[in-house]
ROTIZA-770149 format. One record per residue: x, y, z of N, C-alpha, C in turn; residue in one letter. Coordinates in steps of 0.02 Angstrom, whole numbers, padded with zeros to 5 digits, always signed. Atoms other than C-alpha are relative to their C-alpha. Example, Ala and Ser with C-alpha at 12.3 -4.5 7.8 and 13.67 -1.06 7.14 Angstrom:
<recs>
+00045-00059+00000+00615-00225+00390+00045+00060+00000A/-00042-00059-00003+00684-00053+00357-00039+00055+00037S/
</recs>
This chain:
<recs>
-00042-00006-00051+00340+00619-00273-00054+00062+00063I/+00054-00048-00050+00242+00696-00103+00047-00006+00069K/-00029-00010-00079+00299+00766+00071+00072+00007+00003C/-00058+00004+00005+00461+00820+00012+00027+00043+00072L/-00030-00042-00047+00564+00910+00147+00070+00002+00039S/-00063+00003+00001+00727+00965+00188+00021+00044+00082M/-00002-00035-00074+00789+00982+00395+00097+00016+00004E/-00064-00017-00024+00941+01033+00479+00042-00054+00003V/-00031+00035-00005+01072+00936+00475+00044+00001+00070G/-00047+00004-00064+01199+00878+00642+00035+00060+00034G/-00031-00044-00008+01314+01019+00599-00019+00042-00060T/-00014-00056+00032+01324+01169+00491+00008-00033-00078A/-00017+00037+00057+01404+01068+00346-00051-00057-00016D/+00042+00056+00029+01263+00939+00308-00061+00015+00003E/+00081-00016+00008+01067+00939+00269-00018-00052-00014V/+00028+00065-00005+00953+00820+00276-00079-00010-00044R/+00056-00009+00056+00805+00777+00154-00052-00058+00016F/+00044+00038+00011+00648+00658+00172-00061+00002-00028N/+00059+00002+00036+00507+00617+00052-00037-00069-00017W/+00041+00070+00027+00394+00494-00012-00026-00009-00060M/-00005+00049+00060+00387+00387-00158-00015-00048-00027S/+00014+00049+00028+00289+00275-00259+00033-00071-00012P/-00048+00046-00003+00432+00170-00281+00012-00020+00059S/-00031+00015-00048+00509+00052-00182+00066-00039-00005G/-00083+00007+00022+00679+00048-00251+00013+00079+00011Q/-00034-00075-00061+00787+00199-00125-00012+00041-00082A/-00024-00076+00043+00789+00376-00210+00056+00013-00008G/-00054-00038+00005+00913+00469-00245-00016+00086-00004Q/+00011-00072+00012+00937+00658-00232+00086+00019-00041I/-00056-00018+00028+01052+00748-00355+00016+00080-00008T/-00011-00080-00038+01150+00895-00308+00067+00037-00038W/-00052-00026+00050+01249+01008-00417+00020+00067+00033Y/-00038-00064-00024+01361+01153-00347+00012+00063-00047T/-00015-00052+00048+01332+01318-00452+00041+00034+00005V/-00058-00029+00011+01489+01396-00412+00043-00050-00021Q/-00060+00045+00021+01616+01254-00463-00049-00045-00058N/+00036+00040+00052+01484+01144-00576+00017-00090+00030G/-00017+00051-00018+01520+01003-00468-00070-00045+00015D/+00045+00011+00021+01386+00866-00501+00002-00092+00042F/-00015+00051-00039+01356+00726-00357-00087-00036+00006Q/+00031+00021+00017+01228+00592-00331+00003-00051+00085I/-00002+00015-00055+01181+00536-00163-00065-00046+00024Y/+00029+00049+00000+01078+00366-00122-00045+00013+00065Q/+00066-00026-00067+00909+00379+00021+00026-00082+00033A/-00002+00067-00058+00881+00235+00147-00078+00006-00008E/+00069+00027+00030+00720+00165+00077-00041-00043+00054C/+00045+00064-00010+00594+00079+00166-00089+00012+00012F/+00074+00004+00005+00389+00055+00163-00023+00048+00033A/+00038-00042-00047+00277+00195+00231-00047-00054+00050S/+00074+00032-00029+00154+00132+00375-00031+00044+00011S/+00056-00035+00014+00070+00279+00370-00047+00037-00076T/+00024-00026+00037+00047+00320+00191+00007-00066-00052L/-00008+00054+00046-00011+00154+00093+00029-00003-00086P/-00011+00003+00058+00071+00119-00063+00074+00038-00015G/-00069-00012+00004+00216+00229-00039+00055-00023+00060Y/-00056+00002-00008+00396+00233+00015+00025+00048+00040Y/-00031-00049-00039+00487+00335+00151+00076+00000-00039V/-00069-00014+00027+00663+00406+00075+00036+00033+00052N/-00049-00049-00022+00789+00484+00182+00063+00002+00001K/-00062-00003+00011+00960+00554+00145+00027+00043+00005V/-00028-00061-00025+01090+00657+00225+00057+00026-00053T/-00043-00043+00046+01193+00778+00096+00059+00041+00051V/-00068-00023-00056+01377+00815+00182+00026+00060-00063P/-00045-00077+00032+01501+00970+00131-00032+00043-00041N/+00033-00061+00006+01388+01095+00142+00053+00076-00011I/-00037-00059-00013+01485+01270+00104-00028+00049+00014Q/+00030-00078+00002+01445+01433+00172+00004+00049-00070P/-00003-00051+00100+01392+01575+00020-00005-00058-00059G/+00020+00032+00077+01372+01428-00115-00068-00019+00018F/+00069+00023+00036+01226+01375-00202+00020-00057-00037S/+00017+00070+00001+01143+01216-00236-00058-00009-00026Y/+00055+00008+00033+01038+01152-00356-00014-00095-00004V/+00013+00077-00025+00931+00982-00310-00060-00029-00036Y/+00085+00010-00014+00793+00870-00347+00014-00086+00024R/-00002+00057-00016+00750+00701-00288-00051-00044-00016V/+00038+00043+00021+00666+00549-00326+00038-00061-00039G/-00040+00050+00047+00715+00406-00465-00056-00027-00043N/+00032+00021+00068+00638+00345-00633-00047-00046+00010D/+00084+00010-00017+00522+00230-00560-00060+00038+00013A/+00051-00017-00034+00434+00330-00459-00014+00090+00005G/+00015-00067+00030+00450+00490-00544+00047+00052+00045G/-00049-00046-00036+00571+00654-00476-00056+00056+00020W/+00034-00068-00024+00521+00813-00395+00050+00064-00060S/-00023-00040+00038+00553+00972-00483+00083+00024+00023P/-00068-00009-00011+00731+01051-00475-00015+00056+00056E/+00018-00062-00044+00754+01179-00325+00070+00013+00026Y/-00065-00006-00005+00883+01284-00271+00003+00032+00079R/-00033-00017-00084+00973+01326-00082+00052+00038-00013Y/-00069-00032-00018+01081+01462-00048+00018+00009+00055D/-00022-00005-00076+01181+01439+00092+00012+00059+00014V/-00017-00068+00001+01203+01605+00181+00077-00002+00032P/-00074-00006-00023+01364+01670+00231+00026-00008+00070E/+00003+00004-00100+01446+01635+00408+00022+00045-00006E/+00000-00057-00015+01445+01745+00513+00033-00006+00068N/-00045+00019-00065+01579+01728+00659-00037+00038+00060K/+00019-00047-00062+01495+01862+00774-00088-00014+00011E/+00086+00008-00016+01314+01819+00755-00019-00052-00019S/+00033+00070+00034+01201+01682+00691-00086+00017+00004M/+00067-00031+00019+01021+01721+00622-00030-00072-00021T/+00053+00063+00014+00864+01583+00635-00057+00022-00002F/+00075-00022-00009+00686+01590+00597-00037-00039+00056L/+00027+00021-00046+00563+01556+00733-00062+00014-00025V/+00079-00011-00013+00362+01517+00708-00018-00063+00001T/+00005+00075+00001+00260+01397+00749-00071-00006-00003T/+00065+00035-00003+00068+01303+00752-00027+00015-00055D/+00032-00006+00080+00043+01317+00558-00076-00043-00001A/+00066+00052-00021-00109+01172+00606-00025+00002-00062Q/+00053+00004+00085-00146+01140+00428-00058-00047+00012I/+00048+00025-00001-00323+01102+00425-00042-00009+00071G/+00065-00009-00049-00399+01150+00584-00069+00009-00020Q/+00074-00017+00022-00572+01150+00517-00027+00055+00040A/+00071-00042-00033-00656+01209+00656+00025+00082+00016Q/-00015-00076+00017-00563+01381+00636+00002+00035-00069Y/+00020-00025+00066-00548+01395+00445+00020-00081-00043D/+00002+00040+00051-00554+01285+00275+00084-00004+00008D/-00058+00024+00002-00404+01197+00261+00043+00037-00051I/-00036-00035+00019-00355+01281+00117+00030+00094+00028S/-00027-00066-00019-00355+01462+00201+00050-00020+00054V/-00067+00005-00018-00221+01371+00322+00051-00010-00028T/-00060+00000+00031-00107+01320+00204+00014+00062-00041I/-00011-00073+00020-00127+01499+00114+00031+00044+00050D/-00038-00035-00063-00068+01576+00281+00054-00030+00010T/-00069+00022-00012+00063+01477+00302+00047+00010-00041W/-00070+00010+00064+00162+01469+00119-00013+00100+00021D/-00038-00061+00004+00140+01673+00147+00044+00008+00061K/-00021-00020-00028+00195+01673+00315+00093-00030-00001T/-00075+00019+00003+00364+01556+00264+00039+00027-00060V/-00027-00052+00047+00381+01675+00102+00014+00055+00029T/-00016-00075-00009+00383+01825+00195+00079-00025+00028R/-00037+00001-00067+00494+01757+00326+00090-00008-00049L/-00077+00010+00023+00626+01686+00201+00020+00047-00064T/-00051-00064+00059+00637+01834+00062+00034+00047+00046S/-00028-00061-00055+00644+01961+00221+00072-00027+00023Y/-00057+00010-00051+00780+01877+00318+00032-00084-00026V/-00037+00037+00068+00878+01781+00177+00071-00029+00034P/-00039+00022-00031+01025+01759+00291-00003-00057+00051E/+00057+00058-00053+00911+01637+00416+00049-00071-00016A/-00015+00081+00007+01015+01465+00445-00049-00043-00015Q/+00062+00060+00006+00864+01374+00471-00063+00026+00032F/+00079-00032-00026+00680+01392+00532-00003-00073+00050L/+00062+00051-00067+00611+01318+00687-00066+00013-00005F/+00060-00006-00012+00440+01278+00693-00009-00049+00050H/-00011+00015-00046+00399+01254+00860-00075-00037+00032L/+00075+00030-00011+00236+01124+00847-00059-00009-00028G/+00072+00005+00040+00074+01079+00770+00013+00028-00068D/-00002-00013+00066+00129+01048+00598-00069+00001-00028Q/+00043-00003+00022-00034+00996+00569-00053+00006+00045V/+00050-00004-00048-00201+00992+00639-00029-00071+00017G/-00019+00059-00011-00216+00809+00622+00034-00053-00016D/-00070+00047+00003-00083+00682+00669+00006-00046-00070Y/-00038+00046+00048-00126+00568+00540-00038+00004-00084G/+00032-00038+00068-00202+00681+00381+00044-00005-00027S/-00050-00008+00048-00080+00635+00237-00009+00072-00032A/+00024-00050+00024-00191+00802+00158+00033+00067+00044E/-00016-00049-00046-00141+00901+00314+00098+00013+00001H/-00072-00018+00004+00057+00852+00299+00024+00023-00071Y/-00017-00046+00063+00059+00890+00120-00016+00073-00016D/+00025-00081-00005-00032+01069+00150+00055+00019+00038G/-00057-00024-00062+00125+01090+00295+00084+00011-00051F/-00065+00016+00020+00277+01028+00182-00017+00033-00072L/-00011-00020+00077+00230+01099-00011+00012+00064-00005N/+00001-00069+00002+00276+01257+00006+00101+00020-00028H/-00066-00035+00042+00441+01355-00117+00031+00007+00060L/-00028-00055-00085+00490+01444+00055+00021-00065+00022G/-00041+00043-00046+00534+01278+00137+00038-00055-00058L/-00043+00037+00048+00639+01204-00008+00053+00037-00006Y/-00067-00058-00004+00773+01339+00027+00034+00011+00056K/-00049-00017-00086+00789+01340+00225-00006-00078+00016I/-00002+00064-00050+00824+01183+00328-00047+00017+00052P/+00049-00009-00057+00686+01156+00444+00027-00045+00068L/-00036+00068-00086+00706+01105+00639-00070-00005+00027A/+00063-00001-00032+00536+01048+00674+00009-00024+00079P/+00001+00033-00076+00472+01018+00847-00089-00041+00012V/+00063+00025+00000+00338+00898+00895-00055+00026+00046V/+00052-00032-00041+00172+00973+00941-00065-00063+00027G/+00049+00055-00004+00017+00871+01024-00054-00010-00041N/+00039+00004+00070-00075+00880+00862+00049-00026-00040H/-00035+00051+00035+00062+00789+00780+00013-00076+00029D/-00023+00068-00002+00063+00631+00875-00054-00030+00035V/+00073+00011-00031-00075+00507+00930+00012-00010+00074P/+00002+00007-00063-00138+00488+01092-00070-00027+00002N/+00054+00034+00032-00291+00386+01151-00059+00030-00031E/+00067-00026+00015-00430+00507+01136+00003+00029-00067D/-00023-00037+00060-00345+00593+00982-00017-00073-00058S/+00007+00055+00031-00366+00405+00910-00052-00009-00010M/+00062+00022-00009-00528+00386+00977-00044+00028-00040E/+00044-00042+00020-00602+00555+00892+00015+00015-00071D/+00004-00008+00086-00522+00545+00718+00012-00077-00037L/+00003+00061+00033-00492+00374+00681+00056-00055-00020G/-00066+00012+00001-00325+00365+00637+00048-00047+00040Y/-00023+00045-00032-00198+00212+00688+00059+00047+00061P/-00046-00024-00001-00066+00242+00798+00082-00021-00001G/-00041+00007+00057+00075+00260+00690+00061+00049+00002L/-00060-00024+00000+00254+00341+00669-00022+00064-00058P/+00009-00049+00049+00185+00487+00567+00037+00068+00003Y/-00061-00034+00001+00303+00618+00606+00060-00004-00020F/-00077+00020+00043+00444+00530+00585+00005-00013-00075Y/-00010+00008+00081+00404+00476+00436-00020+00070-00050E/+00000-00065+00013+00384+00654+00381+00044+00032-00005H/-00087-00053-00017+00560+00730+00444+00049-00037+00015V/-00065+00042-00001+00723+00684+00439+00056+00021+00046N/-00059-00039-00059+00821+00753+00590+00058-00044+00051V/-00058+00029-00021+00980+00715+00656+00021-00024+00085P/-00036+00025-00054+01048+00623+00816-00066+00002+00041N/+00069-00001-00021+00860+00584+00863+00005-00077+00054R/-00025+00045-00056+00862+00493+01038-00063-00063-00017S/+00060+00082+00000+00772+00294+01032-00017+00003+00081G/+00017+00014-00058+00780+00310+01216-00053+00056+00051N/-00010-00046-00038+00737+00483+01277-00074+00045-00051Y/+00040-00039+00018+00572+00589+01239-00051-00041-00066G/+00031+00042+00063+00487+00449+01120-00102+00004+00025N/+00069-00003-00017+00298+00482+01117-00044-00083-00005S/+00032+00061-00029+00187+00324+01175+00004-00038-00077Q/+00003+00025+00053+00148+00272+00977+00050+00041-00067Y/-00054-00017+00079+00256+00398+00847+00057-00033+00024D/-00079+00024-00005+00422+00351+00935+00036+00049-00027K/-00050-00041+00040+00512+00522+00883+00038+00012+00038D/-00071+00003-00066+00618+00552+01030+00014+00096-00014G/-00046-00052+00024+00719+00710+01045+00069+00004-00029D/-00066-00001+00042+00860+00780+00954+00018+00056+00013Y/-00026-00061-00014+00986+00894+00953+00065+00017-00075Y/-00071-00029+00039+01106+01001+00816+00026+00032+00027F/-00039-00042-00015+01245+01103+00833+00003+00059-00047I/-00014-00059+00064+01277+01274+00736+00044+00048+00047R/-00072-00054-00024+01455+01380+00782-00001-00044+00082G/-00010+00020-00048+01454+01359+00967-00071-00017+00040D/+00068+00027-00039+01278+01324+01009-00017-00060-00011V/+00041+00066+00013+01194+01163+01052-00066+00017+00019L/+00101-00025-00006+01012+01171+01002-00027-00099+00020F/+00042+00075-00035+00916+01016+01110-00067+00036-00011I/+00068+00006+00016+00749+00984+01041-00033-00033+00034V/+00026+00044-00047+00638+00915+01172-00073-00012-00041L/+00081+00052-00009+00468+00808+01140-00042+00015+00038N/+00027+00014-00068+00354+00860+01279-00061-00033-00008S/+00035+00057-00009+00229+00762+01205+00002-00085+00012S/-00014+00058-00013+00315+00614+01277-00031-00046+00062T/+00028+00020-00065+00244+00487+01413+00038+00003+00025I/-00056+00010-00065+00414+00474+01510-00022+00051+00073Q/+00002-00081-00052+00400+00562+01664+00054+00041+00000P/-00050-00081+00025+00488+00734+01675+00066-00020+00029T/-00080+00010-00029+00638+00677+01777+00049-00049-00034D/-00026+00033+00064+00669+00535+01649+00023+00031-00059I/+00019-00078+00062+00637+00664+01508+00071+00036+00013H/-00034-00050-00009+00751+00777+01599+00072-00036-00008E/
</recs>
């Protein structure tokens, strides 16, 4: 299993997952509720990756998430292997306020500044501290430039493969380093493919608005309490008035 990620659901009672597997058979997520022993298996949508040869993208949405409950999960299948088990402790619901985390520009692998191992370690420390110090946070915004090079599988693995990210839903935002453009395609040599979308599973993704020229990721939105969060892709080639 490569590049497992957990993303926000459209509402607070769901959470979404994304991962790469060498198996062309649809993967599964096993979902165990600690409080009552309930055990569920959810089937993933599976399709061949265009960005990681020999691998298949798996996307699944888990429903019926309860505040204050704890869940243990793993993803995969027998043919392609399984991830380790991880635990997701859902914060208690607070009717008076909402807490979420915001960070940005992990830019894993920005070699002109640091070796990739340095950027991975810095990002790991950031995620670990945020999730440890603020356990009541509902989700984690990352406001763009997840990776240094949009087409690097190593950079995406360095961004996603952290224990802290397996216990809080991520709300990722497209940055200019995350999508191909004419200049970066010429400089880096990666083709124009949907790298960002194949590594994340975001809710209510628009097929018409906020699409980058090659990645086709689009804007998306989700709701928490009385708040509507609209995540805009400013890397779109669409004119501002259409995007707006």
